[in-house]
N, C-alpha and C positions, 0 to 999 in steps of 0.2 A: 288472403291472408289478412289480417287488419294489420291498418298500419296508423297510428295515430302521430298528434306531431311531437311530441315528445319537447323537453327540455336542451336548451344549448349548453347546460351548465351541469354535471362535472362533463370533461370533452370524456372521449372513449367510449366502451363500453360499460354500463353499471346496469346491473341484475338487482331487482328488487324483492324478488320471491315470487313476482308472478309474470314477470317479463325483464326486457332490457332495452333502456334506453341508449339510442346512438348518436354522439355529437364528435363531429371532424372540423376542423379548422382549413380552409384555403380561400384566400383574396383572387387568386387566379382561373379558379375554376370556374367553368360556364355551368356546370353540374354536376354533381357527385352521384354516383348509385353503390348502395349497399349491395353486397353479396354473400348470399349465405351458402357456405360451402356443403356440400354432401357427401357421404362417402364412398359415392358411386363416380365421383368425379362432376358431378354438375352441378350446377350453380342455381341460384333463385334471387332476380336482381330486384332492389327496392330503389326508386329514386328518393334523395332526400331533398324534398320539396320547400321545407321550412329552412329557412334563415336568419339569424340574428346575429349582427356584425360579423358576417363572413363565416360563420359558424353553422354547419348544415347539420339538420337533427331529424330524428324519428323515434318514435318507440313502438317497439313489438310485442304484442301480448303473447305471452305464450313461448317465446324464446328464452331457451334455458342455459344455464352453463354445460360447457362442454361444446357449445357450439361454435366452428371454425366462421370465419368470416374476412374480407377485406373489402377495400374501395375500389372503384375505379371512376377515375377523373377526366371528365369532359371539356377540353380549355385547349389553349394555344400552344402548340410545339413551335417555338421560336429562339432556339439555343441562342440566336445573334442577341436576342432582346432578354436574355436569360430565363426564358420559359420553357419548361419540358413537360408539359402534361401531354398522357399519351391512354388512351381509353384501354388498349391491348394489355397495357403492364397493368397487373391485380397488385393492389398496395397497400401494405403493412398498415394498421393502425397505429401512430405514435402512441398513443395511450393507451395501447395493448398491455392486459396486466399478465398475459400468459399468449404464447407465441408456440405454434406447433409444427413440426418438420424439419426438413431441412432445406437448403437451395441446390438444385442438380445445374450445374454452371452450364451453359450454354446461349447463343446467341438470343434466345426469347426472352431473356431478363435482363436486357440491355435496349435501351432506346433506340438505338443505330444498327444498320447493319454491319457488321466487322467488315474493317478495310473501308468504310465509307462513313465515317463519322458525320458528318453535316446532313446525310439523309436520314429518314424517320425509318421506324422498324415497326411493322406492325404487327410482328408474331404475339398472339398470345403465351403471357408470361404463366399463366394460372396453374398449368399444369407440373410448372417445375419450380413454384415460388412454395415459401414458408405460407402459414396462413395463421391471424390472430384468432384469439381464444375468450369466448366469452366465460367469465369466472365465477365462482361462487365465493362473495368477499367475508361471509361466516366462517368464525373461527372459534375456538374454544380455547381461550390464553388464559384460563384458569388464575392463578394469582400472581403470573406473570408481572415483574416489577424490573424495569433499567437497573443497572446494579449502580449507573452514576459514578465512577468510580473517579477520584478526585486526580487531576492530570500526578502531582505529584507524588502518587501512587501507584501510575500506570505504567505498564510494562507490555509493551505492543508485541505480537508475535506476527509477522508478515507471512501470509499462507496463500497456498494455491488448493482449491476445493480437492481436484482430482490429484494433482500432485502431493498433497499430503496424504491422501487415504489410498489411492491406489496399491501400493505395495506392502500395506499393514497386515504382518501375519495372521493377526487375531481379528481381523475384521471378515464377516462373511463375503466371498466373492461377488454376490449381486448389490452388497453394498460399498465396495470398493469404487472410489471416484465418484460418490455422490454426496449430496447436503445429508442424509442419513447417514453417511458414514462419518461426516465430520462431525453429529451427533454423539457419536458410539461412544461407549464407555471407556472404551481404551482410549480412543482420542482424548477426550478430556481428561482423564486422568494424568494424559501424559503432560499436559497444557497446565493443570492444575499444581500438579507435583513441580514443574519446571517453574511456576510462580507466575504465570502467566496472568495480565488482567483483562488483555484485550487482543483479539485476534482478527488483523485486519486480514479480508479475504479480497486478495485481485480479482477481475472483473467477473461480476456474476450476474450482470443485465445482459440481455440476450444478445450476444454475437454472433458474426457470420465467417465462417470459414472463408477466405479469400479465395478468389478463382484461381490467382499464379501458383499461390501454394498447392493448391489441391490437385492443379496440373503436375506439379511438381513431385507429388506424393507426400507433401509434408502437410502442415495444419497450424490454424492460428491457436495456440497453446495459450499464450497470456492472455488473449482475449480481448486487446486494446481495439475492439472494433466492434463499436455498438451498432445494434439497430432498434433495440426495443429497451427504453429507459424506463419501463415500469414492470418488466417482465423479467424472472428470473431465469438463468442461460439451461433451457430445455436437456441439454445433455448431460446435467448435473443431476436428474432427477431418476430416482432406481424403478419407479412403477408406473410412470406415461407424463404425457407431456400435454394434456389437453384439461391442464388447473393443477395436475398432482404435484407439479413442478414447485408451486404457490402455496400448497399444505407443507410440502416435505421440507420448504427452506424455512415456514412459520417454525415449525416442529424444531430443525436445528437450532434456531434462535431462541425459543424457550427451553431447549435442553443445556444451550451455553448458558443461559441467564441464571437457569438454579444452579449453576457451578460458580456463579460471581463471574463470567467471563463477557464482557462488552464485544459486539460485532459490529464493527467499522468496516465500510465498502469502500473499495477502490472503484472511483467512478470516471466515466471519460466522457464528459458534455462538450468538449472541445471540439469532436468531429464525428462524424459518422460513419458507415460500412461504404457508403454508397462511392466512396473515391473524388476523384477530380472528374473532369470532362468525359473522359474514357471512361466511367465508372457506370455501374450496373444502376438501373431505376427499380428501386426497391419501397420508398416509401416517402421521404421529405421531399426527393427530386420531382416526382411526379406528381405532389401535392401542388407545393407551391416555390418551385425552387430558389425564389429570388427572395423570399421572405425568411427562409431557414438558415441559407449560406450567404457566406459572405463573398462577392463577385468580383473579380478584379475589372478594371477599368473597361476591358472588353469583356462584357457579362456573360461569354459564352464558354469565358476561364473560372478557375476559382482561386482567390487569395490561399494559402495554407500556411500557418504558422505552424501547424503540429506535424510535416513531413508524412502525413496521410494522403495529403491530396486535397483536403477541404478543411474549411474551419467553420463553424456553426457563426451565425450574426449576432454577435452579444448585444448589438441594439435593437435589435428588433424586439417588439414586445411579447411576440406570441414564442419566441425561443427563451425568451424571460420566463413566461410563462410557463413553458413547457418544463425549466428546470426547476423551477421554484415545486410549482407540484408533484415532479417525481420527486423531488427531497422530501417533503412532505407526507407524500405515501409511503415512502420506505422508511419514514420514524411512525406514523401515527398507523399503518395497517400491516407494516412488516416489523415492527418494532427494532428496528436498528438504530446504535448508537453513537454513530458518527459516520463522517465521511473523509476519504482522502481523495482531493483531485486531482486527476492526473494533467501534466502540464497545464496549470492553472495559470500560469502568466496568459495563456491564450484567453480566459473568461475576462481578464482586464482589459482586454484591447476591445473597447467601444468603437474606438474610431480606429486608428492605426497604431499607433503608439501605445504602450503600456500604464493604463490608468489606474493606481489599486483605488480609485474613490470612484470607479464605473457603475453603471446601474445595478449590477450584479451583485456589488458588495452592498451596496446601499439596500439591496432588497433583502438580502441575509440578514444584514443588520437588523433591522427592523420587524423579521420575521418573528413570532412568538415562537414556533416551532422550532426551524431549521437555527435559528439562533442559540438554543439550547443544549444541542449536543456538538459532541468532538466536530471540529473543521479542520484538517489539515491540508496544507496546500503542496503541491510538488512546485515549486515557487520557480520555473523554468519552463520555454517551450523553445523551438526553433529558429523564432522570427529575432526579427532587428532587437535590440533592447531585451530580449527575453530573459533572460538571468536576473530575476528579481528575488535573490536570499537577502529575507530581512525587513523588505518591503511591502509584507502584506499589513491589511490594517490589525489593530489589536485584538480583535475577535479571533486571531487565526493561530495556528501552530503553522510550523513550515518542517518540512524536511531540509535538515542543515548540511547540503552538499558540503560545504568549507569545514564541518566537522567531520567526513568521511576524509575528504582529501587531506587533512592535517593529520588527522590520527594515523593514515596509511603512511603519510610520508616521514612522521616520526620514528614509526616502527622500522622500515625500513632504512634508515638510516640517512636519509637528506638532512643538508646543513642548514643552519639557519632555520629551523622549526621551531625551538624551544618556546620561544615567546609566544607564538600563535596557538601551540600547543596548549598554552597555560589557559589563553583566552578561552579556547573551544573546551576545555575540561572543566570550566568553572561555570559554562551556562551562553559563552559568546555574546559577553553584553556590549560589542559593538555593533552586534547585529538588532539586539531588541529592547536596550533599555534606554534607547533616545524616544521612543514612541509609546513609552508606559508599559510595555510588556514585558514579562517577567521571565526568567531562566526556564520556564518549560514551555515557553515558546518554540523550545530549539526540540524536535525530534532528532534524537543523536542516531546515527547507523554508521558502522562501517561496510556493510553488505545490506544490498536488497536483491529483489527477481530480476533487476536490470545490470548486469555484469558478473563478475567472479563473483563462486561462493565462497565463504570464507576459508574451505580447505583449499581452491583453487590461488585465490591471492596469495598464499604462502606457497604454489608449488608451480605459478608459471609466469615467466615474465612477458610472455607473448601471448596473443587471443590463439585459438584454436578451432575455428567456427566453420572449417570445411564440411561439415555437415550439411550445412545450413544451403549450400548449394550455391552460395555466391563467392566464390573465390575467394572466402576468407577478407572480404572486404569491409563485410557488415559490422557492425558491435564498434565500441569504443576499441581505439589503439594505444589511449595515455591513461594506463590502468592505476598505476600508481601501486603495482604490487611486485613482488620480489619472491624469486621461487627458493631462497636457501642455498642455492648453490647446485642445482639440478633441476634442469625443464620436464616437468611432470612426473610421473612416475618413477622410483626408485628405491632401491633395495639399501642405500647407504643410511646406516642406521644414526649417522651422525647428523645429515640432513635431514632426517626422519624426525630426530629428537628435536631440530631448532623447530621446525613446523609446527610441531606440538606446541614449544614456549610458543611462540608467536601468536597461534590461535589462541591459547590463552591470555596471552597479553592483550589481544584485542577484545576478548570477551571482557576482562577484569577491565580494561579502560572503560568499555561502552558501561560498565555497572558504576563505575567509580565517578563518572561523570555528572554533573548537573544538567539537568534538562531529563529528556522522557526518552528513553533507551527503547530500540527496535531491533528485535534480533529477526534472522531471515531463515525459515522453515528448513529444517536440517542441518543448520549450522552448528548446532549444539550437538552432534555426533559427526561432524567433518563431512557432508554430503558434498560430492564432488561432480560438474559436470565436464570433465575431462579435460576442461580449458576451455570452454565453450560459453563467452562471456555474453551471448546473445542468444538464447536459448527459445527465445518466442516461438518458433516453429517445430519444437519438438517435442510432441506429445508421444513420449517414449519413455523408457526408462533411464535415459539421459538425464532428463528432468525431474522426474519422479522421485522421491524420498525412500530412500531404502533405510528400513528401520534395522534397527539390531532388535534379536531376540528380546522377548519383553522379560523375560527372567534375568537375562545378561544385564539390559536396562535398567533393571530394579534392584538390580544385586548390590550389597553394603560395599563402601569403597575398599577398594582391594580386591575386590570378587569380580571376577567377568571384565577388568577393567581394559581390557584388548578387543580388536575388532571382533565383532561377533556376524560372521559367516561372509557378510554383504559387502560390495567395496564401498568405501566411504561411511563406513559407520564406526563410530568412536567412544565407546561408554563411559570411558574415563574421561574425557572432554563433557558429556554428557552430565557426568556427577559435578565434574568445575562448574559447568555454566549453573546449573542448579543451585550449589552454592554462593556465586556470586549474585545469583537474583536476589537469593535470600538473605546475604549481607545487606543486600541493599535495603530491600523491604524492612529489616529490622532496625537499622538507623536513618533518622532522621535528616542525619549533617551529608549525607549523600544525595538527599533529593529535597535540597532546600525550596523554598516559593520565592525568596527575593536574593536579589545580588550579593556577593560577599562587598564589605564596606570595606575592606584592609587596614581596619582598627578596630579597638576594643569595643565592645558593643554594651551601649548606654541601659543600665537596670540588671545587667548580667552578673555583677557582682565578681568579673573575671577582667585582670588587667591585659589578658593576652589579648591580641588581634583575633579574629574569626579566623582569617586565614593569613599565614605566613610561608614564604618561599626561600629555600635554601642550596646552598651549592652541595655535593658529595661531602665535600670538608664541615658539613653542620655551621658554615656561616650564610649569613642573610643573604641573599642576592643582590647584585648592584646591577647598574643599567650596563655596565662593560660585559659582565656575566650573561647576561640575555642576548647582548649582541652577539658573542662568539661566536664565529662559525662553524667550531669544532663541538659547541656545548651540545650534549646529548643525554646528560643527566640531571639531574634534580630531586630534593626533596619537599613535599607538599605538608604543610601542618593546617588541617581542619580541626579547629575548636568548638568540640559539641557543647560547650557551656556559654557559646556566642552568637546561638540560632536567633535571628533578630524578629523573626515571626512567630506569634502567637498560635497556641492550638485552636483548635475548633472551639474552645468556651473558653478562650481567651487565656488561658494558662500556659505558664512560661514552659517551652519546649528544652529539657535537656538530653545530651547526648553522650556516649563515650567521645574520647577525640582520637585522632588517626594521625599517623604519618604515612605519606605514599611515597614512595621511593622508585623512582623509574630511571633504570639503565638500559637506554635504547643503542647503545655503541654496543661494538663487538667484542670487547674484552671485559673480562670481571674487571668489578670496580669496588673498592673498599667506601662506604657510605658512615659518616657519625653522627651519630642521634644526637640532635640538638640539645643543649644542656640547658636551658630557661623555658624548655615546655613541657615537663614533665620529668618524672624519675626513673618510673618504671614503664615498660612497655612489652607487648608481648606479638610476636610476626601470628596473624590469622589468615594473609594471604601470601604466597610465594609462587609465581608462576614457573619457577624452575625444578619446582616438586611437581614431576607426573602425576603423582594421584591426589594432590593437596593435602594441604595441612591441614589434620584433624581436629575439631572443636577443642579448644582449650591445650591443646598439644604442642602448639607453636614455641620455638624458642622465648626465652623472658631476656630481654636486654634492658641496661641503663642508661640514663643518659651520660654523653659522653664515650660510650661506648661504639666500636667499629663492627659494622654489618657488612659481610661481602655478597654483593648483588652479581650473578653470573652474567656474562653478558647478552644483552635483550630480553631483562626480564623484569619485573617488578615486584615490591613487597611492600605489603601493607602490616603495619602495628598500630595497635590498639592500647589505649590509654584510659584504665575504666574511669568513668564518670565518679 
């Protein structure tokens, strides 16, 4: 076999049409062998003799796409000094573009013998390991273009590749649970009809099934256990894992883009699947443990701000390079449109404390590729001082956990919630205005993958995670949920009616709020997890989306409005969700790019304030009204003639005006239409109406008239422009 010197960059395996360049970083290694793996179980070892700045490299003519490979690192195994090199362990390439196979758990993949963590284990891990794969980078993208949807027009749909597609009745069985299933016309039609502009995919970086879960007969369903930051997860491919997963993912992105839907990836750069000091040796640990991981004062242990056993060392230039190279790769080569960063506060921990100006954010800010896509932070981790909602740099948007908590509190009837709810409804200026950000920095959500589904939020007071095998100790215990009078499944018609109304309240509130709304997959037709609020290990029908019959789901309003066959499917809620998404998309007053001023806007020729707040009596709210512990109702006036931001060509934006009437109390309440903010109004939304208000058919009311709102409901009135 010919071995040429090759190049130190790019890292990983790079195929050029005639052969492949291999390059891998390790400051700890004495020497590194590249192992080409053969289907008969044998391997050919090639020592990487060329070294530049601790990068070992070689070029092998004739090595083609589909070739499996790994590394063996010869170097110090001294855990007490933070080094864990062991040439008996076949290691994955941190830059592998594809990964084949799965791990067969056993003592061989660990660096120590079971029961003796201080000893060294020299069992060969290769027969039990996944392998890296050389891929063909060439792909016909055709006329693919990123949709580049502005934030103020964005509606995000958080989804799981397998969970979304596994039970869809119109998908061929061989495509269910795959990237190809995600790109199927039935899935895309559902998203486009719903009004979704971006799908946020739960982790699709190659992840590992945990040893503990495998032994318990469970699985890492969510995928927050990354081992390959460049490789699409191979189990989501429908037709192979030797590079086919890369092609299939690209085809899915291309199909979604053609429908105008952006693809955002939920990425996990805060830790890896190797866990703590008792975890397996799969890649980074064996290459250069001290360069990749944040070690404790005693370097045989790991600092852990993620709750997973380890945290990547964010002040290491090699870790920062790995993350930035990965992000650029997914944008330039895989054409994704943005990222949601799991436990992003960990990425800010350059030293110990959270520092929003750490090196990672400096690199993102100046990067000409990464800085131009959507960047969404989950702005917390489990370390001290890790809750950082509102504290990320101006380029970033954030999952707004305070929005979620406040909206839940309002609709479950918590006292002294109204004032904070008003702030969340209008874009959370207390969090984002002081650093120059806009309402669009707030990614608003009431449910997500982590926690109760929307159906379960209104059906359970307590978590029911017994199926996870942890004695119901896992998962959040304070969910701000309310079961509406009965825990779990019930046949009580009054309870079911209230639950349906509450779900409509949450959907409507989300779409009427300033900021960027995010729906959780299946919530649009009341998906349930039977009270499990931590279904991370439930790769089964408990977590998968149960779809209504496609014909019923697309039936006109009033037809097929009852649950269609499967548990947790409600097509009337689906129709209501569609109508709310499209109401938002049709009216810029609900998706302003600037915060409200609370006064008339100059140049709009309108003497009314851009926003006004009223008691149910139709009187302007006073400080005493805001502070009243019992206050659970109000009216909000949104002035469509007082939108201060211009259109894309500098034109003035004018819209209809709206009154939003909220009654979060248990009893029916009369609301008086304010007398000075419009003479004639029409009801366009009423969450007390199960099938919704037909377009143009809502009751008409005049200034000074009274409108009765059922307990725990909201009504929207429109005044034409």
